[in-house]
PAZAPA-4460 file (N, C-alpha, C; in steps of 0.05 Angstrom, whole numbers, plus 32768, in hexadecimal, padded with zeros to 4 digits):
% residues 149
    n_x    n_y    n_z   ca_x   ca_y   ca_z    c_x    c_y    c_z   seq   type   mol
   81B4   808B   7FA0   819C   8087   7FB0   818B   8070   7F9D     1      M     A
   817F   8060   7FB9   816D   804B   7FAC   8151   8046   7FB3     2      G     A
   8146   8036   7FBA   812A   8038   7FC7   8129   802C   7FE2     3      I     A
   8120   8034   7FF3   8123   8028   8010   810A   8023   8023     4      K     A
   80FC   8012   8024   80E3   8008   8023   80DD   800D   8042     5      V     A
   80CD   801E   8049   80C8   8029   805B   80AD   8010   8076     6      I     A
   809B   800E   805F   8084   8003   806C   8078   7FEC   8057     7      I     A
   8078   7FD9   8059   8073   7FC4   8049   8053   7FB5   8055     8      N     A
   8043   7FAF   8042   8025   7F9E   804B   8027   7F8B   8040     9      N     A
   802D   7F70   8052   8033   7F59   8048   8019   7F4C   8047    10      K     A
   8002   7F53   8056   7FE9   7F45   8051   7FDB   7F47   803D    11      R     A
   7FE3   7F5F   8026   7FD9   7F58   8009   7FD9   7F48   7FF7    12      V     A
   7FEE   7F3C   7FF8   7FF3   7F21   7FE6   7FE3   7F0A   7FF4    13      G     A
   7FE3   7F05   8006   7FD2   7EF7   8018   7FAF   7EF7   8017    14      F     A
   7FA6   7F12   8013   7F85   7F1B   8011   7F80   7F17   7FF4    15      D     A
   7F95   7F23   7FE5   7F8B   7F31   7FCE   7F99   7F22   7FB2    16      Y     A
   7F92   7F25   7F9D   7F9C   7F18   7F86   7FAA   7F34   7F81    17      F     A
   7FBC   7F3D   7F75   7FCF   7F54   7F6E   7FCC   7F5C   7F50    18      I     A
   7FB8   7F67   7F44   7FB7   7F6C   7F24   7FCB   7F7A   7F18    19      E     A
   7FD8   7F95   7F20   7FE4   7FA6   7F22   7FED   7FBA   7F37    20      E     A
   8003   7FC2   7F32   800A   7FD8   7F43   8013   7FF7   7F36    21      K     A
   8013   8007   7F45   8014   8023   7F45   802D   8031   7F54    22      F     A
   8032   8043   7F47   804E   8050   7F5F   803F   806D   7F60    23      E     A
   803C   807A   7F79   802B   8099   7F78   803F   809F   7F8C    24      A     A
   803D   80BD   7F91   8044   80D2   7FA0   8033   80CF   7FB9    25      G     A
   803A   80DA   7FD1   802C   80DD   7FE4   802B   80F9   7FEE    26      I     A
   8019   810E   7FF3   8015   811E   8008   801B   8125   8025    27      M     A
   802D   8126   8029   8034   8127   804B   8037   813A   8058    28      L     A
   8039   8142   806E   803B   8154   8084   805F   8156   808A    29      Q     A
   8068   8169   8099   8087   8166   809F   8089   8152   80B2    30      G     A
   8077   8153   80C9   8078   8139   80DA   8071   8121   80D7    31      T     A
   8069   811E   80BD   8062   8105   80B6   8073   80F9   80A8    32      E     A
   8083   8105   8097   8097   80FB   808B   80B0   80F8   80A0    33      V     A
   80B7   8106   80B6   80C8   80FC   80C5   80C0   80E5   80DA    34      K     A
   80AA   80E0   80DE   809B   80C8   80EC   80A3   80AC   80D9    35      S     A
   80A5   80B2   80B8   80A6   809F   80AD   80C8   8093   80A3    36      L     A
   80D3   80AD   80AA   80F8   80AC   80AB   80F7   809B   80C3    37      R     A
   80EE   809E   80DA   80EE   8090   80F2   80E7   806C   80EB    38      A     A
   80DD   8067   80D4   80D6   8048   80D0   80B8   8047   80DB    39      G     A
   80A4   8058   80E4   8091   8051   80ED   8075   8058   80DA    40      K     A
   8063   8046   80E0   8052   8049   80CF   8041   8029   80C9    41      G     A
   8020   802F   80BB   8017   800F   80BC   8000   8016   80A9    42      N     A
   8007   800A   8097   7FF3   800A   8084   7FE5   7FF3   807F    43      I     A
   7FE6   7FDE   808C   7FD2   7FBE   808D   7FB2   7FC8   8086    44      T     A
   7FA8   7FE0   8092   7F8C   7FE6   808F   7F82   7FFB   807C    45      D     A
   7F97   8006   806C   7F96   8018   8054   7F89   800F   803A    46      A     A
   7F78   8020   8036   7F68   8020   801D   7F6C   803B   8005    47      F     A
   7F68   8038   7FF1   7F69   804F   7FE1   7F4C   8055   7FD0    48      V     A
   7F4C   806E   7FCC   7F2D   8074   7FC3   7F32   808D   7FAE    49      T     A
   7F1E   8088   7F97   7F24   80A4   7F86   7F06   80AA   7F82    50      I     A
   7F0A   80C9   7F8C   7EFA   80DE   7F90   7EDE   80E1   7F6F    51      D     A
   7ECC   80F3   7F74   7EC2   80FA   7F5B   7ED5   810F   7F4C    52      D     A
   7EE8   8123   7F58   7EFB   8136   7F4B   7F17   8127   7F42    53      Q     A
   7F15   8107   7F46   7F2B   80F9   7F37   7F48   80FE   7F49    54      H     A
   7F3B   8101   7F5F   7F55   8100   7F79   7F58   80E9   7F87    55      E     A
   7F73   80DD   7F86   7F74   80C6   7F93   7F78   80C9   7FB9    56      V     A
   7F70   80B7   7FC8   7F71   80C3   7FE3   7F78   80AC   7FEF    57      W     A
   7F8F   80A7   8009   7F92   808D   8016   7F83   8099   8032    58      C     A
   7F73   8081   8038   7F66   8085   8050   7F76   8067   8065    59      H     A
   7F74   806D   807F   7F7B   8055   8093   7F98   8056   808B    60      N     A
   7FA7   8067   8087   7FC2   8061   808B   7FCE   806F   80A1    61      M     A
   7FDA   805F   80B9   7FE0   8066   80CA   8002   8071   80CE    62      L     A
   8008   808F   80D9   801B   809D   80D5   8022   80A9   80F5    63      I     A
   802C   809C   8108   802A   80A3   8126   8037   80BC   812B    64      P     A
   8035   80C3   813C   803F   80E2   8142   805A   80DC   8146    65      H     A
   8067   80F6   8139   8086   8101   8137   808B   80FE   815C    66      Y     A
   80A1   80F6   815E   809C   80EF   817F   80AB   8104   8189    67      A     A
   80BD   8114   817B   80BF   8135   8182   80BE   814F   8175    68      F     A
   809B   8148   816F   808C   8157   8167   807E   8170   8178    69      G     A
   8074   817F   816D   806B   819B   817E   804A   8191   817A    70      N     A
   803D   81AF   8180   801E   81B2   8182   8017   81AC   8163    71      L     A
   8026   81B1   8151   8022   81AA   8134   801B   8192   812B    72      N     A
   8021   8181   813D   8021   8160   812E   8011   8158   8122    73      N     A
   800F   8146   810C   7FFF   8140   80FF   7FE6   812A   8105    74      H     A
   7FD0   8124   80F7   7FBF   810F   8104   7FC6   80F5   80F7    75      E     A
   7FC7   80E0   8107   7FD1   80CD   80FB   7FC6   80BB   80E7    76      E     A
   7FA9   80BB   80E6   7F9C   80AD   80CF   7F89   80C1   80C3    77      T     A
   7F94   80D3   80BA   7F85   80E1   80A7   7F89   80DC   808A    78      R     A
   7F7D   80E8   8079   7F78   80DD   805B   7F8D   80EB   8050    79      K     A
   7F9D   80E2   803C   7FB3   80EC   8037   7FAC   80EF   8013    80      R     A
   7FB4   8102   8008   7FB2   8101   7FE3   7FD0   80F5   7FDE    81      K     A
   7FC4   80E4   7FC7   7FDD   80D1   7FB9   7FE1   80E3   7F9A    82      L     A
   7FF5   80E0   7F93   7FF9   80F2   7F7E   7FFC   80DC   7F69    83      L     A
   7FE6   80E0   7F53   7FEF   80CA   7F3C   7FE2   80DF   7F1C    84      L     A
   7FF3   80D4   7F05   7FE7   80DD   7EEF   7FC9   80DF   7EEE    85      N     A
   7FBE   80F4   7EE1   7FA2   80FA   7EDA   7F9C   80DD   7EC5    86      K     A
   7FB3   80CE   7EB6   7FA1   80B9   7EA1   7FA8   80A1   7EB4    87      S     A
   7FB4   8099   7EC5   7FB8   8086   7ED9   7F9F   808C   7EE8    88      E     A
   7F97   80A1   7EF1   7F82   80A2   7F05   7F69   8098   7EF8    89      I     A
   7F60   80A0   7EDC   7F4A   8098   7ED2   7F48   8078   7EC1    90      L     A
   7F5C   8069   7EBF   7F6A   8050   7EC2   7F59   8043   7ED2    91      N     A
   7F66   804D   7EEE   7F67   803D   7F08   7F47   803E   7F14    92      L     A
   7F37   805A   7F0C   7F17   805B   7F0F   7F0A   8047   7EFD    93      K     A
   7F18   804B   7EDC   7F05   8036   7ED2   7F07   801D   7EDB    94      K     A
   7F1B   8009   7EE1   7F1C   7FF2   7EE9   7F08   7FEE   7F04    95      Q     A
   7F10   7FF9   7F13   7F05   8000   7F2D   7EE3   7FFE   7F27    96      L     A
   7EDA   8009   7F17   7EBC   800C   7F0E   7EB6   7FEC   7F03    97      M     A
   7EC9   7FEA   7EEE   7EC1   7FD6   7EDD   7EC5   7FBC   7EE4    98      V     A
   7EDD   7FB6   7EF0   7EEA   7F99   7EF8   7EDE   7F9A   7F19    99      R     A
   7EDE   7FA3   7F20   7ED2   7FA3   7F3D   7EED   7F9B   7F53   100      G     A
   7F03   7FA7   7F4E   7F1F   7FA7   7F5A   7F17   7FBF   7F70   101      L     A
   7F32   7FB9   7F81   7F33   7FCB   7F9C   7F4F   7FD4   7F94   102      T     A
   7F53   7FEF   7FA2   7F69   7FFD   7FA5   7F7F   7FF6   7FBD   103      L     A
   7F96   7FEF   7FC4   7F9F   7FEB   7FE5   7FBF   7FF7   7FDB   104      V     A
   7FC4   7FFE   7FF4   7FE0   8007   7FF9   7FF0   7FE9   7FFA   105      L     A
   8004   7FE5   7FEE   801A   7FCC   7FF2   8032   7FDA   8000   106      T     A
   8046   7FEC   7FF7   8057   7FF4   8006   805A   8012   8009   107      S     A
   8068   8026   8021   806E   8038   8020   8090   803A   801E   108      V     A
   80A1   804F   800D   80BB   804D   8009   80C5   8064   8003   109      Y     A
   80DB   8067   8009   80F0   8083   7FFD   80FD   807C   7FE0   110      F     A
   80F4   8091   7FCF   8103   808D   7FB8   810E   80A8   7FAF   111      K     A
   8130   80A3   7FAD   8139   80B7   7FAD   812F   80CF   7FBB   112      E     A
   812D   80CA   7FD7   8129   80E1   7FE9   8104   80E8   7FE6   113      S     A
   80FC   80DF   7FD5   80DE   80E8   7FDB   80D5   80CC   7FE2   114      N     A
   80B5   80D0   7FEF   80AC   80BD   7FF7   8095   80B4   7FE6   115      I     A
   8096   8096   7FDF   8084   8093   7FC9   8077   807B   7FD6   116      K     A
   805D   8076   7FD2   804A   805F   7FD9   8044   804A   7FBB   117      V     A
   8043   8031   7FC2   803B   801D   7FAD   8024   801A   7FB1   118      E     A
   8011   801C   7F9C   7FF2   8018   7FA3   7FF2   7FFE   7F8B   119      V     A
   7FE1   7FF0   7F90   7FD7   7FCE   7F7E   7FB4   7FCD   7F75   120      A     A
   7FB3   7FC8   7F69   7F9E   7FC5   7F5D   7F93   7FA4   7F5F   121      L     A
   7F7F   7F9D   7F75   7F7F   7F88   7F7D   7F60   7F78   7F7B   122      V     A
   7F62   7F61   7F7B   7F44   7F50   7F7B   7F45   7F46   7F92   123      K     A
   7F34   7F41   7FA4   7F2D   7F30   7FBD   7F37   7F13   7FBC   124      G     A
   7F3D   7F06   7FCC   7F3D   7EE8   7FCD   7F2B   7EE0   7FDB   125      K     A
   7F20   7EC3   7FD1   7F0F   7EB9   7FE7   7F1B   7EA6   7FF9   126      K     A
   7F0F   7E98   800C   7F1A   7E88   801F   7F27   7E6D   8016   127      L     A
   7F23   7E62   7FFB   7F2B   7E4F   7FF5   7F40   7E52   7FE4   128      H     A
   7F3D   7E6B   7FD3   7F5E   7E7A   7FCA   7F70   7E78   7FDD   129      D     A
   7F6A   7E89   7FF2   7F87   7E8F   8005   7F95   7E6C   8017   130      K     A
   7F82   7E5D   8013   7F87   7E44   801D   7F95   7E30   8009   131      R     A
   7F94   7E36   7FEA   7F9E   7E30   7FD7   7FBC   7E3C   7FD4   132      E     A
   7FB9   7E53   7FD8   7FD7   7E65   7FD5   7FE7   7E5B   7FEF   133      S     A
   7FDC   7E57   800A   7FEF   7E4C   801E   7FF9   7E31   8019   134      A     A
   7FEA   7E22   800D   7FF1   7E07   8008   800B   7E05   7FF1   135      A     A
   8007   7E1C   7FDD   801A   7E24   7FCD   8034   7E25   7FD5   136      K     A
   8035   7E36   7FE8   804E   7E47   7FFB   8055   7E28   800A   137      K     A
   8046   7E1E   8014   804E   7E00   8027   8061   7DF5   8014   138      D     A
   8057   7DEF   7FFA   8061   7DD7   7FEF   8082   7DE5   7FE1   139      V     A
   8078   7E00   7FD8   8096   7E10   7FCB   80AC   7E0D   7FEE   140      E     A
   80A2   7E16   7FFD   80B7   7E16   8016   80BD   7DFB   8018   141      R     A
   80B2   7DE4   8018   80BA   7DCD   801F   80CD   7DC3   8006   142      K     A
   80C9   7DCC   7FF1   80D9   7DC3   7FD1   80F3   7DCE   7FDA   143      L     A
   80F8   7DF2   7FDF   810F   7DFB   7FE9   8121   7DEF   8005   144      R     A
   8113   7DE7   8012   811E   7DCF   8026   8132   7DBB   8020   145      R     A
   811B   7DAB   8007   8128   7D8B   8001   8115   7D7A   8014   146      G     A
   8104   7D81   801D   80F5   7D69   802B   80E3   7D57   801C   147      E     A
   80E4   7D5F   8003   80D5   7D4B   7FEB   80E8   7D44   7FDD   148      Y     A
   80F8   7D31   7FE6   8115   7D23   7FCF   810B   7D0E   7FCE   149      D     A
***
């Protein structure tokens, strides 16, 4: 068994400079797992916070209701706890405070039948940075096609 990506956040690379990535577990309910196995979910608006008890929480991650669920179906956008080592949490908290970075979700995937999330420590891009990135991608695309011969 390898890694099977369920949800990928493509906007992260456009809106942020990625400093560092971490793999974390996530606490889910049964119907949430079934909904993710069906390939449904959205993490474009998701962000991660660390509270005073050194617990890591994911907010605004949308996992829609399971189609065959009953009355005990989950709430779609509830906050979910992420599972990291204490040393990783303290390191992240320090970098968030000192360097003014942000934590966002970049992807959700299956790893050996466990659901994992990739959390990235990012710094926001300004408008001119976004334009510069788009121009570089445009030049690379044209070079691959052979338009600059």
